[in-house]
N, C-alpha and C positions, 0 to 999 in steps of 0.2 A: 652279602657280602661279608667274608670270611679272612680276618687279618690273623696270622700267625705272629705272636710277639717275639717269639725265638729266631724271626728269620729277618733280623733289623740291618739293612745296611747301612753306611757313613757315607753320603756322597757329597761331593765337594759343596753343592750347591742345591737348596731345595728351595723349590716355589710352592707357595701356600695361596689358594684361592680365600680371599678374603671376603668375597660377596653373602655369605652368610646367607643359603641359600637359592641365589640367583645359580644360573645355569652360566658356565665360563662363558658359554657361545651363544647367546641368545637369538631366538626365531629372528627378532627384527634387528640384530646385529648391535645390541646393548653393550656397552663395553664391561668389563670385569678389573678390579683391581687384584693385584696378582702382590707378594710380600716375598722377596727373595732372603734368604736364610745362608749366611754362609757356614762353612764347615767347623767353626768353633763355635758358631752361634747355636747351629743343630746340634752339637754335643753337647753345650749346654742346656739347651732343652731337654734333652733326654737325660742327663743327670738330675734335672729338678723332677722330673717326672718318675725316676726310681726314687727318690729320696723321698715323696709325697707317698709314694706307695709301701715304701719299708716302712715309715714314720707314722703314715695315715695322718696324712696332713692335706691342704688344701693349695691347689695352685693358685696363681694372681689370673685375673682378668685376661690377661693379654696372651698367657699361654694358654687358656681356653680356649681364647680365640683363633689362635694359630691350630690347636688339635681340632677343634669342630671345621674351621679352613680345608685341615689336610683331610679328615673322612668324606666332607660332602664332595670334593675334590674325586676322593678314588669310588666315593659311589656314581659319580655323575662320568667318570672317566669308563668304569664298568658297564653303566647303563647305555653308553656309545659305543662300547666294544660288542656289547650283545647284539646290535642292531646291524653289524655287519657292515658298515660305511663309512668306518674311519681310517682316513688315511696318514701317514706318519704327519706329514702338512697339519693335518686336522688335529693329531694328539699335539704335537709341539706347541699349536696356538692355544689349545685347550689347557696346556698345562704353563701357558705365559713364557715359555721358551724364546718364540720370536714372537716379533709384531704381525699383528691382525690386518694391517694394510694390504689391500689389491692393489696398488699403484703400480705401474710397471717400474719406475725405477727403483721402487721397494724392493720389487723381486728380483730384478736385476741384480742389486746388491747382496741379495740373499742368496743367490747360486753359487758365488765364490769365485766369477769368470773375472771379475774385477774390470780392467782393463781390455780384456779381451772383449768385452763387450762394446762395440761403435757406439759410440754416442750419437749418432746421428741417427741410429735405431730409436733412439728413445727424446721424442721431442719435447721433453720436460727439460733437458741439457742443452750449454749452448757448446760450442767446439773446445773449451776449453773443460767440459765437463762440470761447469759448475750449473748448478739451477737457473734456469731462466726466470724471470719475472715475470708473475702472472698477470698480463694485463687486461684480462678479457673476464674475467671472473670476481672483481673486487665483492667484497661484502656490501650489500645493502645498508647504508648510512639511517638510523634508526633518527627519526624526526626529534628534534630536541625537547625539552618541557617547555610548555607553552606558560609563560610567568604568568599571574595573575597582577594585574596594576595595582598601585595603591600611590595615589598623588598626596604629598605630606607639603602642604603650603607654609610659608614662613609665618609663624602668629605675631601681630600686631608691627609686620613690616607691610609697604607696599609699593608699587611702582613709582618714581617719583619723590618718594620720601627723602627728608635730607638723613644724609649717612651720620649715625649716633657714634663714630669712631672721632673722624676730623671734623665734622660739624660742618663742611665746606662744600664736599657734593653730593649728590644725587642720586638714588639706587635706579639701577636698573636691572633688564630681566637679562640672567646670565646662564651658560648652559648647565640643565641640571645634574648635581650630584646623583649618579646611580649604583643602588646596591643588588646583586643578585642573590638570593638567599632559599635554598632548597631547604624545607622544612620537612620534618618525620613525621605521621602521625600513627597510631595503634590501630589496626585493621578496625576494630571496633570500639566505639564509645558509647556509652550511657548517659542519657539528660533524663532531668525529673522536671516536668511541666508542671507548677501548680497555679491552676487557674481561679481565679478569685468569683464567687459565686454569693448570688442574693438571692433572700426568699422572700416573697410578700407571707405577711401573717394574715392577711385577709382571705384573698384566693389561693396562695399554696406555687403560685406561680415562681420558677426559678430562672434566675439570670446566670448566665455564664459568662466568663470573658472571652473573646475570641485569641484564638491562637495564633502565631506568626503564619505566615502563607508558607514560609520553606517549611514549617512543621507539617502542616494539614498537607502539602506536597506529596511528602516522604510516605504517607500513608494516615487512614482513618485514625479518628479517637482511641478505638477500641483495640487498635494494631499493635501490640509492643514492639515488635520488630519492623524497622523501617524498611523502604522499599531497596533503601542503597544496602542496609545491612544484609539482606538477601544476597544481592548481588557478589557483593564482596564474599558471600560464604559460598555460592556455585562456583565463584571465578577460582577462589585458592583449591576447592576439590576438584574439581574440572577441568581445570586448565592446568593449574598448578601441581596437581597431584598430590594435594594434602589432607589425609587421612581425616575423617571428622572426628576419633580421638585425640589426633594432633593439634587439629583447631580447638577443640577444648583446651586443652593444656598452653599454648599459647595465649588464646584471650585470657584465661586467668592469669597468666604471667603477666600479662599486661595492663589487668586491671578492670576487664569487662568478661568473669567469666561465662560460658554458655554453653550447656550440656552437650555432647555429642548427637543425642536424640532430637535434641531441642535444632540442632542446625541440619539434620537432614528432612525434619520437617518442615524448614523453611525453603532448604532446597528441592521440596516435593510442589511447593507452591509457586516458585518459582518456575519448574517444568510446565506446570499448569498453564500457565499464564503464554508460554511459548509454544506449547504445543499446537495450535493454530496456524503459528508460523511456520514450525516445522513439516505441518503438513502441506502447505502451501509451496514450503522449497521444494518438497519431493515431487509435488507436480512438474513445475518448473524444472527440474533437473531432468524429467522422463524426456522433455526435446531437447537435452544439448547434444552437441555433436561429436563430442569426445568425453570417453570416460577411461579413467583407472579405477581399477579394480584388485583390493587386497583383503585378506582376513587375519587373523592372529586366534589365538586358542584364548578361553578366558575360562571362569570358573564361578556357577551359581549353586549356591549349597541346597537350597530346597527344591532343585529342578529335578525334577524323576523322567527317567528316560520313558521318551513318549513315542506311539506307534505314529509314522509320519510316511505320508506319500514320497517316496524319492521322484526325482526327475524321470524316469523310467518308467513311470505308473504303477509299482508296487510298493504298496505298504510293508515299510520294515521297523522294527522298534531300534530306535535311535538316542543317541545320548550325547555326542559329542557337541560343546558349548564354545561357538567362535563369536567374533566378535569382527562383522563384515564392513571393508571403507569402500565409500564411493567419492571419488571425487569429478566433479561433473563441471567442463569448461561449456557454457553456453556461449550464443553468438556474440553477444553485447560483451563477452570477455571477464563474466560473473564466474568466479569460482565456488560451487557450490558444495561442500561437504557434508554425507548421511554418512551417521554408521546406526550399526543394528548387533545388539547381543541376543543371542538365542541359541536354540537346537536346529544349525541350518548352516548351510556354507555360502561363500560372497556370491556363487552362481545365480545361487534362490534369491539372495538380495537383489541382485541385478535384475532378475525375473520380475519381480515385485515392481519394481521401479520403472521397467519399462513397459508394465501393464497400461499406464500412464499416457505412452507417447502418440503421439497425433502421427496414424497411420499413412497420411499423406508425406511424412517429411522421408528424407534417405536416410538410408541405414546409416546409424552410428559407428564410429569406431571406438573399439573399446582394447583398452591395455592393459594387460595382466600376465602374470608367470602363466606357464603350461601345463599346470594340473590341470586334472578334468573337475577337479569342485569350483574350478572358477568359469566353466563352458554356461554358455544359456541357452538354453532352450528354448522353443517357441516364437522366437525373436530372431530378425536377422539383424547381425551384426558384422562389422568388418575386423575382423578379429589381429590384433597386433600385439606380440609377445616381447616379454622383456630381454634386452640383449643382456640386461648386467648378469641374470641369471645364466644364459649361456657360456658368456666369459668367466665367469666362476667356476662352472664346471672344470675348466681348464688350471684356474690359478691354482686348485686346490690339488693340483697334480706337480706344482714347480719342482719339489722335490724328487717326485719319481722320475718324472722325464723331463728333464730340466729342458732342452733343445727345441724337439717338438711343441712344446707349451710356450715357450719365448717365442718361436715362429707363427703359432698362432693368433698370440696374444700383440703381437705387430703387424699382423694383419687386421686384426679386430678393432685396435685402437684409433682408426681412420674413422670409423662412428662417430666417435666423440671428440675426436680433432674437428672433425668437418663441422660438429654439431654446434661445436663452440665457435667457430667462424660464423655461423649462418646467425647465432645470437648476438655477436659482437658486431655484424653488421647489420641486424636490425630488417633481415631479408622476410620478405611476403611469405605464406605459406607455401605456397607455389614457386617462388624462386628457392626456396630452402628445399623442398622436394626435387626440383631441378639439379641443384646443387649435389644434393647427396647421390641423386641415380648417375652423376656425373663421376663423383669423386668417391662415395663409399660405395656403390654398390658391386665396381669391378674387385677391391680386395676381397669383398666378403663372397664373390664367386670364387677366387681364387682359394679361399679358405674352405669352401664346401667342396672343389675338385680336389684339392689337397686329402680333404676326410675321406672322400671316395677312392683316392688312392690309395690309400694307405689302409683301410680295411679291406678294399677288393682284392691286394697282394698279398694280403694276411700278415703285412708286418708289422700290424696292431692289431691285437686278437679284440674283439669285438667285443666279449663280455669284461676284460678288463677295464678299470676306470678311466683309461683315455679312450677305449673305445667307446665306451658308456659317452664321455664328451663328444667324442664324434659323433654317435649315431645322434643325439639331441641336436646338432647345428643340421644334421643331414633331414632329419625327421619334420624338425618345425623352421626350414630357412623361408619359406615362404612369410609367416606371421615373423619372426624376425627381420626380414626385410622389407616389412609394411611401411616402414617410415621413408623407403624411396619409392612406393606408388602413389599413396595417398596425401595430397595436401595437410598439412597439421598433424599427422601422425607420429605419435612420442617415438623417444628410441629406446628407451628403459620406462621401467615401472617407479622410478626412485621419487617421485611425487605421492606417490599413495604410501609408498614405505615413510617415507617422512611424515606423513600426516598420521598415521598409526600408531609412532612413538606415544602419540599422545596416550593412547589407549593401555600401551604399553609403559608408560609411565604410571597411571593409576594403579595396574596392576601389580607391580611391581613394589608399591608401596600399601594400597589396600588389601592386594591378594585375591578379595574374593567379593562377588555380591551375595546379599543372603538372601533375596527372592528375586523374582524375575520384574516386580515391578521398582527395583533400584536399577536392576539393569536399565530399564527403559527410560528412566528420571536422568541418568547418565548419556544416555545414547541422543536426546534430547539436548539437554541440554550443553554436551559436548559436540554435536553437530552445529550449532549456534554459535558459539566461542571459536570452534574452529572457524568458520564463514567469517565471522569479524576480524578473525586473525589474518585470515586470507585476503580479505577486499579491505583492511587498512579502515575499519571501524571501531572508536573506541566500545568496548565491550561492557564497560561499567554504565556508561550512559546509555543503551541501548539495554540492557534489561532493565533499567528503572524505569525507563519510559516505557518500554511492553508492560510494567506490573502496573503502573501507574494508571496507563489505558486498557485494562483488561476489557471492557466491554467493546471500545472502538475495535480492538484487533479480532475479538470475536467476531465479530460484524463482518470486517472487511480486513483480514490478514494479509492479503494481497497488498493494500496500504501500508503495512507495517513490516516489509521488510526489510534487513537492514541498512539497504543502502537507497530507503525511502525513507526511513522513521525520522532524518532530522527536519522534514516538510512537515510533519505533523504534532510535532514534539510540543 
């Protein structure tokens, strides 16, 4: 990137990306913060830079952050421009000029038509143009913290005693006074247990005092870091996304310093204890009826390019590292999440999982986007494609071609409006399929016919951005409408997109893995934590119980699955 310092222009407002290294539009939709500078603030910044250059002075930390954000934004914008896929709408979102929302009501307000657009075309507004109350998608209420109950009896007083105040009446039981108190604790605390020992001066036998039961339950005598401490370390790293060095600083601040390398060693022990469970879940996931599939890029510093057989049968030198995510929905309604980070795509991870599938079962449904990397070779699947990707192809062109794009989006919105109705009415899989077939399929057929008509009449150039969006609908229409044919098929792949943000969060905080071993540890622990989160299981208690019973887990891992463990703990 070349910058000419003589070509300075003073714009009324300058928007600076302050994410420091993260792309403004992340692959998984991660948000980026922007700072708007007015004309006066921009002039003042330029003056400070000129004074610092003239007098060899240093700038403030805030000025350095603004300059770094501006340089990163220019570099990111040039990188996107080189790919030749950047529309004006994408550029405006990249620079933080417009909101990145893809909701139809936000797109309508951004086209400048104002009242020209009918509120009846937007199901999110009432006749007066005010937003409707969203009654069907209330956020799930989290269960409150279950209090640990402590009873505090009155000392020296019992039922039937004489009142010490009036000396006339007698005491009886009354409604207890209740105090709820939420207390805070450091993630890790250190305890020193000194057990008294006696030694016989005759035979030399040594007798040692027994430690409390709760101490032994957290690990044997020669184990410094208890099972509970390891569980906290693993959850902080692989679910909260707190890097090892950050945990080292936090534990030091709270009076229990633990080195980053030690935290990694303890997390490795957790992964070793969970590995039999991970393999058992992988076998169970193979027989699921519905799969969601996606992947995201990652980085392993020590990983060299490898010669790997592609799915077409040819051996090639490959270096692309991805984290592939699979969400498997089994018949009892279990939600199983499996991650894998290596040189390979999501389709290959799916093939590995399906290799253990019962051949007598019906082909499963597989929801993904239309990338060839998600194709499964050697196994029969009912392919479902993500409509959110198909819709996004039109959304990104809202400023280029507002009228045709809004027409396409108004037809497309029926799929999600009807899906919301099915969820609110708790329809069965067959009822949901029939409802979509009656109410969602006709608008989608209208959209398909409209795309054909525009391209066949050459009113839209097929190689233009709008033409490519239309060709996507035409080419993948069968997969995009799978939810209208198969009971239980999904409308979009947002479920897996949401889950893979666990990996994105860790990547944005830790940046990379050093070795493939570290990536494997992350895959095992993150998968189990995601499963606990999806199925409403206390991950801290589960991880601690699995470590405490490692021999039993290794012998019968199917008995220690997250939804079975309370019976055995």
